[in-house]
C-alpha positions in Angstrom: 0.1 0.0 0.2 1.2 3.4 -0.6 1.6 6.5 1.3 -0.5 9.1 0.9 1.1 12.8 0.6 1.3 13.4 4.1 2.7 10.4 5.0 4.9 10.4 2.2 6.4 13.5 3.5 6.9 12.6 6.9 8.4 9.5 5.5 10.8 11.7 3.7 11.8 14.1 6.5 12.4 11.0 8.9 14.8 9.7 6.3 16.5 13.4 5.9 16.6 13.4 9.6 18.2 9.9 10.2 21.1 11.0 7.6 21.5 14.1 9.1 22.1 12.4 12.5 23.7 9.8 11.5 26.3 12.0 9.0 25.8 9.5 5.9 23.9 9.8 2.8 23.6 5.9 1.8 20.1 4.7 2.6 19.7 0.7 1.8 16.1 -0.8 1.3 16.5 -4.7 1.6 13.5 -7.5 1.5 14.6 -10.7 2.7 12.8 -13.7 4.5 12.7 -14.1 8.1 11.2 -16.8 10.0 9.0 -17.6 7.1 7.7 -14.2 6.6 8.6 -11.5 4.1 10.3 -8.6 5.9 11.8 -5.2 4.7 14.0 -2.5 5.9 15.6 0.7 5.4 19.2 1.2 6.9 21.6 4.2 6.8 24.6 2.8 8.0 24.4 0.0 10.3 21.0 1.8 11.9 17.9 0.2 11.3 15.6 3.1 10.5 12.4 1.8 11.9 14.1 1.0 15.3 15.3 4.5 15.8 12.7 6.9 13.7 9.2 7.5 12.8 9.0 5.2 10.2 5.2 3.5 9.2 6.2 -0.6 8.7 3.7 -3.3 7.9 0.6 -3.1 5.9 0.2 0.6 6.4 4.1 1.3 6.0 6.2 2.3 3.2 6.7 0.5 0.0 9.0 0.2 -2.8 6.6 2.3 -4.7 7.3 5.2 -2.1 11.0 4.9 -2.7 10.3 5.2 -6.3 8.2 8.3 -6.0 11.0 10.0 -4.0 13.4 8.9 -6.4 11.3 10.6 -9.2 11.0 13.8 -7.0 15.0 14.1 -7.0 15.1 13.1 -3.1 16.8 9.8 -3.9 18.9 8.7 -6.6 19.4 4.8 -7.1 23.0 3.6 -7.4 23.0 0.2 -6.8 20.2 -2.8 -7.5 20.4 -6.8 -7.2 17.7 -8.6 -9.0 15.0 -9.8 -7.0 15.8 -13.6 -6.2 12.7 -15.7 -7.3 13.0 -17.9 -4.6 14.2 -16.2 -1.6 12.7 -12.7 -2.8 15.9 -11.2 -1.5 16.5 -7.8 -2.7 19.1 -4.7 -1.8 18.4 -1.4 -3.4 20.7 1.3 -2.5 20.1 5.0 -2.8 22.0 8.3 -2.2 20.0 10.8 -0.2 20.3 14.1 -2.1 
């Protein structure tokens, strides 16, 4: 489910805040299976953003489509992407926060 415009702006604000706090500008989106459930995470450096910042997760949380919108708006620039594994569904996408 994609975030609405207010949620998307809050998402952008939290990513920017984390980047400034951590003094890093690389955002890593990762999908993987943990305990037979698909999960996704956003990291800057070693920090998992949803643990320390107000990042919505789960059914009402962010998704790849929201990151794509932020990229289209010029907030993020994709610098690396793996193919999504058809069996494990693991994927890594790296962005630079502009």
